[in-house]
Each structure stands twice: as structure tokens, then as C-alpha cells.
Biopython code that builds the backbone (N, CA, C, O; Angstrom):
import numpy as np
from Bio.PDB.StructureBuilder import StructureBuilder

atoms = [
    (1, "MET", "N", (104.609, 99.528, 69.761)),
    (1, "MET", "CA", (104.750, 100.675, 68.914)),
    (1, "MET", "C", (103.400, 101.057, 68.303)),
    (1, "MET", "O", (103.131, 102.231, 68.051)),
    (2, "GLU", "N", (102.567, 100.058, 68.072)),
    (2, "GLU", "CA", (101.242, 100.322, 67.495)),
    (2, "GLU", "C", (100.405, 101.178, 68.440)),
    (2, "GLU", "O", (99.774, 102.142, 68.006)),
    (3, "LEU", "N", (100.394, 100.838, 69.710)),
    (3, "LEU", "CA", (99.625, 101.606, 70.689)),
    (3, "LEU", "C", (100.233, 102.994, 70.885)),
    (3, "LEU", "O", (99.508, 103.971, 71.068)),
    (4, "ALA", "N", (101.540, 103.078, 70.847)),
    (4, "ALA", "CA", (102.212, 104.377, 70.973)),
    (4, "ALA", "C", (101.807, 105.306, 69.835)),
    (4, "ALA", "O", (101.566, 106.493, 70.057)),
    (5, "GLU", "N", (101.731, 104.777, 68.626)),
    (5, "GLU", "CA", (101.303, 105.587, 67.489)),
    (5, "GLU", "C", (99.876, 106.086, 67.678)),
    (5, "GLU", "O", (99.574, 107.242, 67.380)),
    (6, "LYS", "N", (99.002, 105.215, 68.172)),
    (6, "LYS", "CA", (97.605, 105.606, 68.405)),
    (6, "LYS", "C", (97.493, 106.700, 69.460)),
    (6, "LYS", "O", (96.636, 107.578, 69.365)),
    (7, "LYS", "N", (98.363, 106.642, 70.463)),
    (7, "LYS", "CA", (98.302, 107.600, 71.560)),
    (7, "LYS", "C", (99.212, 108.807, 71.342)),
    (7, "LYS", "O", (99.207, 109.735, 72.151)),
    (8, "GLY", "N", (99.987, 108.808, 70.269)),
    (8, "GLY", "CA", (100.847, 109.939, 69.961)),
    (8, "GLY", "C", (102.027, 110.098, 70.912)),
    (8, "GLY", "O", (102.386, 111.212, 71.293)),
    (9, "CYS", "N", (102.621, 108.977, 71.286)),
    (9, "CYS", "CA", (103.772, 109.016, 72.190)),
    (9, "CYS", "C", (104.776, 107.963, 71.754)),
    (9, "CYS", "O", (104.609, 107.338, 70.706)),
    (10, "SER", "N", (105.808, 107.766, 72.543)),
    (10, "SER", "CA", (106.821, 106.768, 72.194)),
    (10, "SER", "C", (106.508, 105.426, 72.851)),
    (10, "SER", "O", (105.721, 105.342, 73.793)),
    (11, "ALA", "N", (107.138, 104.391, 72.332)),
    (11, "ALA", "CA", (106.938, 103.047, 72.891)),
    (11, "ALA", "C", (107.438, 102.971, 74.329)),
    (11, "ALA", "O", (106.839, 102.272, 75.147)),
    (12, "HIS", "N", (108.525, 103.675, 74.657)),
    (12, "HIS", "CA", (108.994, 103.610, 76.040)),
    (12, "HIS", "C", (108.044, 104.358, 76.984)),
    (12, "HIS", "O", (107.998, 104.052, 78.175)),
    (13, "ASN", "N", (107.287, 105.331, 76.468)),
    (13, "ASN", "CA", (106.254, 105.964, 77.296)),
    (13, "ASN", "C", (105.125, 104.981, 77.593)),
    (13, "ASN", "O", (104.583, 104.969, 78.699)),
    (14, "ILE", "N", (104.773, 104.165, 76.616)),
    (14, "ILE", "CA", (103.738, 103.144, 76.831)),
    (14, "ILE", "C", (104.231, 102.124, 77.850)),
    (14, "ILE", "O", (103.470, 101.718, 78.728)),
    (15, "ALA", "N", (105.480, 101.706, 77.752)),
    (15, "ALA", "CA", (106.030, 100.723, 78.687)),
    (15, "ALA", "C", (106.005, 101.250, 80.120)),
    (15, "ALA", "O", (105.611, 100.532, 81.039)),
    (16, "ALA", "N", (106.419, 102.486, 80.309)),
    (16, "ALA", "CA", (106.404, 103.062, 81.661)),
    (16, "ALA", "C", (104.970, 103.282, 82.139)),
    (16, "ALA", "O", (104.660, 103.073, 83.312)),
    (17, "SER", "N", (104.111, 103.699, 81.234)),
    (17, "SER", "CA", (102.703, 103.902, 81.594)),
    (17, "SER", "C", (102.035, 102.580, 81.972)),
    (17, "SER", "O", (101.214, 102.536, 82.888)),
    (18, "TRP", "N", (102.389, 101.507, 81.267)),
    (18, "TRP", "CA", (101.850, 100.185, 81.585)),
    (18, "TRP", "C", (102.159, 99.837, 83.046)),
    (18, "TRP", "O", (101.315, 99.296, 83.760)),
    (19, "THR", "N", (103.376, 100.156, 83.470)),
    (19, "THR", "CA", (103.781, 99.855, 84.839)),
    (19, "THR", "C", (102.930, 100.603, 85.854)),
    (19, "THR", "O", (102.470, 100.008, 86.829)),
    (20, "ILE", "N", (102.714, 101.892, 85.643)),
    (20, "ILE", "CA", (101.989, 102.692, 86.641)),
    (20, "ILE", "C", (100.478, 102.594, 86.501)),
    (20, "ILE", "O", (99.753, 103.124, 87.343)),
    (21, "ASN", "N", (99.979, 101.925, 85.451)),
    (21, "ASN", "CA", (98.543, 101.739, 85.280)),
    (21, "ASN", "C", (98.081, 100.344, 85.702)),
    (21, "ASN", "O", (96.975, 99.933, 85.350)),
    (22, "GLN", "N", (98.900, 99.615, 86.443)),
    (22, "GLN", "CA", (98.514, 98.293, 86.922)),
    (22, "GLN", "C", (97.449, 98.417, 88.011)),
    (22, "GLN", "O", (97.305, 99.467, 88.636)),
    (23, "SER", "N", (96.720, 97.352, 88.224)),
    (23, "SER", "CA", (95.666, 97.372, 89.239)),
    (23, "SER", "C", (96.230, 97.271, 90.657)),
    (23, "SER", "O", (95.501, 97.453, 91.631)),
    (24, "PHE", "N", (97.518, 96.984, 90.770)),
    (24, "PHE", "CA", (98.179, 96.912, 92.075)),
    (24, "PHE", "C", (99.163, 98.073, 92.192)),
    (24, "PHE", "O", (99.535, 98.671, 91.182)),
    (25, "LEU", "N", (99.578, 98.390, 93.389)),
    (25, "LEU", "CA", (100.507, 99.482, 93.627)),
    (25, "LEU", "C", (101.844, 99.182, 92.950)),
    (25, "LEU", "O", (102.474, 98.158, 93.219)),
    (26, "SER", "N", (102.259, 100.076, 92.083)),
    (26, "SER", "CA", (103.537, 99.904, 91.394)),
    (26, "SER", "C", (104.063, 101.265, 90.971)),
    (26, "SER", "O", (103.342, 102.262, 91.008)),
    (27, "PHE", "N", (105.324, 101.296, 90.568)),
    (27, "PHE", "CA", (105.910, 102.527, 90.053)),
    (27, "PHE", "C", (106.924, 102.166, 88.984)),
    (27, "PHE", "O", (107.489, 101.072, 88.981)),
    (28, "ALA", "N", (107.140, 103.099, 88.086)),
    (28, "ALA", "CA", (108.109, 102.878, 87.017)),
    (28, "ALA", "C", (109.461, 103.413, 87.473)),
    (28, "ALA", "O", (109.597, 104.594, 87.796)),
    (29, "LEU", "N", (110.433, 102.556, 87.496)),
    (29, "LEU", "CA", (111.780, 102.955, 87.867)),
    (29, "LEU", "C", (112.526, 103.305, 86.584)),
    (29, "LEU", "O", (112.788, 102.438, 85.749)),
    (30, "ILE", "N", (112.860, 104.567, 86.439)),
    (30, "ILE", "CA", (113.551, 105.005, 85.231)),
    (30, "ILE", "C", (114.977, 105.404, 85.589)),
    (30, "ILE", "O", (115.275, 105.702, 86.746)),
    (31, "GLY", "N", (115.844, 105.410, 84.604)),
    (31, "GLY", "CA", (117.244, 105.750, 84.852)),
    (31, "GLY", "C", (117.786, 106.699, 83.799)),
    (31, "GLY", "O", (118.723, 106.358, 83.077)),
    (32, "PRO", "N", (117.201, 107.894, 83.705)),
    (32, "PRO", "CA", (117.696, 108.821, 82.691)),
    (32, "PRO", "C", (119.127, 109.259, 82.992)),
    (32, "PRO", "O", (119.493, 109.507, 84.141)),
    (33, "ARG", "N", (119.916, 109.347, 81.940)),
    (33, "ARG", "CA", (121.300, 109.795, 82.100)),
    (33, "ARG", "C", (121.456, 111.268, 81.758)),
    (33, "ARG", "O", (122.466, 111.890, 82.087)),
    (34, "THR", "N", (120.440, 111.824, 81.092)),
    (34, "THR", "CA", (120.492, 113.238, 80.723)),
    (34, "THR", "C", (119.124, 113.875, 80.958)),
    (34, "THR", "O", (118.125, 113.179, 81.138)),
    (35, "ILE", "N", (119.096, 115.188, 80.953)),
    (35, "ILE", "CA", (117.822, 115.906, 81.095)),
    (35, "ILE", "C", (116.908, 115.580, 79.913)),
    (35, "ILE", "O", (115.697, 115.450, 80.087)),
    (36, "ASP", "N", (117.476, 115.449, 78.716)),
    (36, "ASP", "CA", (116.666, 115.100, 77.538)),
    (36, "ASP", "C", (115.989, 113.747, 77.712)),
    (36, "ASP", "O", (114.819, 113.598, 77.359)),
    (37, "GLU", "N", (116.695, 112.766, 78.244)),
    (37, "GLU", "CA", (116.090, 111.461, 78.492)),
    (37, "GLU", "C", (114.961, 111.572, 79.511)),
    (37, "GLU", "O", (113.927, 110.922, 79.362)),
    (38, "LEU", "N", (115.149, 112.380, 80.530)),
    (38, "LEU", "CA", (114.089, 112.598, 81.519)),
    (38, "LEU", "C", (112.886, 113.262, 80.855)),
    (38, "LEU", "O", (111.746, 112.854, 81.076)),
    (39, "ASP", "N", (113.141, 114.282, 80.046)),
    (39, "ASP", "CA", (112.052, 114.996, 79.375)),
    (39, "ASP", "C", (111.243, 114.103, 78.442)),
    (39, "ASP", "O", (110.037, 114.296, 78.293)),
    (40, "THR", "N", (111.894, 113.131, 77.815)),
    (40, "THR", "CA", (111.156, 112.250, 76.909)),
    (40, "THR", "C", (110.441, 111.121, 77.646)),
    (40, "THR", "O", (109.576, 110.461, 77.071)),
    (41, "THR", "N", (110.789, 110.895, 78.902)),
    (41, "THR", "CA", (110.153, 109.836, 79.679)),
    (41, "THR", "C", (108.951, 110.341, 80.479)),
    (41, "THR", "O", (107.980, 109.605, 80.656)),
    (42, "LEU", "N", (108.999, 111.558, 80.955)),
    (42, "LEU", "CA", (107.942, 112.087, 81.819)),
    (42, "LEU", "C", (106.528, 112.091, 81.223)),
    (42, "LEU", "O", (105.569, 112.025, 81.992)),
    (43, "PRO", "N", (106.345, 112.165, 79.910)),
    (43, "PRO", "CA", (104.980, 112.093, 79.383)),
    (43, "PRO", "C", (104.232, 110.820, 79.770)),
    (43, "PRO", "O", (103.004, 110.790, 79.678)),
    (44, "CYS", "N", (104.924, 109.778, 80.197)),
    (44, "CYS", "CA", (104.252, 108.541, 80.612)),
    (44, "CYS", "C", (103.304, 108.788, 81.777)),
    (44, "CYS", "O", (102.361, 108.024, 81.980)),
    (45, "LEU", "N", (103.543, 109.837, 82.535)),
    (45, "LEU", "CA", (102.685, 110.135, 83.685)),
    (45, "LEU", "C", (101.293, 110.592, 83.271)),
    (45, "LEU", "O", (100.351, 110.516, 84.059)),
    (46, "ASP", "N", (101.163, 111.066, 82.036)),
    (46, "ASP", "CA", (99.880, 111.575, 81.559)),
    (46, "ASP", "C", (99.134, 110.587, 80.672)),
    (46, "ASP", "O", (98.048, 110.898, 80.182)),
    (47, "ILE", "N", (99.693, 109.415, 80.460)),
    (47, "ILE", "CA", (99.057, 108.418, 79.595)),
    (47, "ILE", "C", (98.209, 107.484, 80.449)),
    (47, "ILE", "O", (98.708, 106.821, 81.358)),
    (48, "GLU", "N", (96.936, 107.447, 80.140)),
    (48, "GLU", "CA", (96.044, 106.512, 80.834)),
    (48, "GLU", "C", (95.731, 105.367, 79.887)),
    (48, "GLU", "O", (95.320, 105.580, 78.747)),
    (49, "LEU", "N", (95.927, 104.171, 80.366)),
    (49, "LEU", "CA", (95.633, 102.987, 79.580)),
    (49, "LEU", "C", (94.345, 102.347, 80.077)),
    (49, "LEU", "O", (94.122, 102.235, 81.282)),
    (50, "THR", "N", (93.508, 101.931, 79.146)),
    (50, "THR", "CA", (92.282, 101.245, 79.527)),
    (50, "THR", "C", (92.616, 99.801, 79.903)),
    (50, "THR", "O", (93.705, 99.304, 79.618)),
    (51, "LYS", "N", (91.668, 99.151, 80.538)),
    (51, "LYS", "CA", (91.857, 97.742, 80.901)),
    (51, "LYS", "C", (92.087, 96.908, 79.638)),
    (51, "LYS", "O", (92.900, 95.983, 79.638)),
    (52, "GLU", "N", (91.367, 97.240, 78.565)),
    (52, "GLU", "CA", (91.530, 96.519, 77.303)),
    (52, "GLU", "C", (92.936, 96.716, 76.735)),
    (52, "GLU", "O", (93.537, 95.770, 76.225)),
    (53, "GLU", "N", (93.457, 97.933, 76.821)),
    (53, "GLU", "CA", (94.810, 98.192, 76.329)),
    (53, "GLU", "C", (95.853, 97.460, 77.164)),
    (53, "GLU", "O", (96.817, 96.921, 76.622)),
    (54, "ILE", "N", (95.665, 97.439, 78.476)),
    (54, "ILE", "CA", (96.590, 96.704, 79.345)),
    (54, "ILE", "C", (96.538, 95.216, 79.025)),
    (54, "ILE", "O", (97.576, 94.558, 78.953)),
    (55, "ASN", "N", (95.327, 94.681, 78.834)),
    (55, "ASN", "CA", (95.198, 93.269, 78.481)),
    (55, "ASN", "C", (95.869, 92.986, 77.145)),
    (55, "ASN", "O", (96.510, 91.948, 76.977)),
    (56, "TRP", "N", (95.723, 93.913, 76.186)),
    (56, "TRP", "CA", (96.350, 93.736, 74.876)),
    (56, "TRP", "C", (97.872, 93.714, 75.028)),
    (56, "TRP", "O", (98.547, 92.891, 74.410)),
    (57, "LEU", "N", (98.402, 94.602, 75.838)),
    (57, "LEU", "CA", (99.843, 94.624, 76.076)),
    (57, "LEU", "C", (100.317, 93.360, 76.786)),
    (57, "LEU", "O", (101.442, 92.909, 76.575)),
    (58, "ASN", "N", (99.461, 92.794, 77.624)),
    (58, "ASN", "CA", (99.770, 91.551, 78.338)),
    (58, "ASN", "C", (99.565, 90.321, 77.467)),
    (58, "ASN", "O", (99.800, 89.198, 77.914)),
    (59, "LEU", "N", (99.125, 90.526, 76.217)),
    (59, "LEU", "CA", (98.785, 89.442, 75.304)),
    (59, "LEU", "C", (97.670, 88.558, 75.857)),
    (59, "LEU", "O", (97.636, 87.351, 75.616)),
    (60, "SER", "N", (96.759, 89.185, 76.604)),
    (60, "SER", "CA", (95.630, 88.426, 77.178)),
    (60, "SER", "C", (94.467, 88.378, 76.221)),
    (60, "SER", "O", (93.434, 87.785, 76.534)),
]
sb = StructureBuilder()
sb.init_structure("model")
sb.init_model(0)
sb.init_chain("A")
sb.init_seg("    ")
for serial, (resi, resn, name, xyz) in enumerate(atoms, 1):
    if name == "N":
        sb.init_residue(resn, " ", resi, " ")
    sb.init_atom(name, np.array(xyz, "f"), 0.0, 1.0, " ", f" {name:<3s}", serial, name[0])
structure = sb.get_structure()
């Protein structure tokens, strides 16, 4: 939540962004049940995480 506040997004956007910002090929599998849920999840595609931020999220 701390990183989400810094980046101006939600914690679930950071979680999905973490998945797609890995150094290996990966994708975030989401399961929106409504258009609103999809709309609140899609901003994760525009969030770029630095290596330091990814390491921080990994507790490294």
C-alpha cells in the first residue's frame, strides 16, 4: 500500500504490475467479474517498477 500511495494507484495495481515487470516472461492473470473491476485493474499496464521497487516488494 505504501508503494501504491507513492505511485498514485491501488495496491492491486502494484501487485499486477509486479507480475508483468519481472525479468522473465510473465503475465498477470486477472478475473474481473464486472466492467468496473476491469477498469480499476487495467492501470497496472502503465505502471513501471524499478529494480529497487521490485526488490523491495520481494523483501530483498
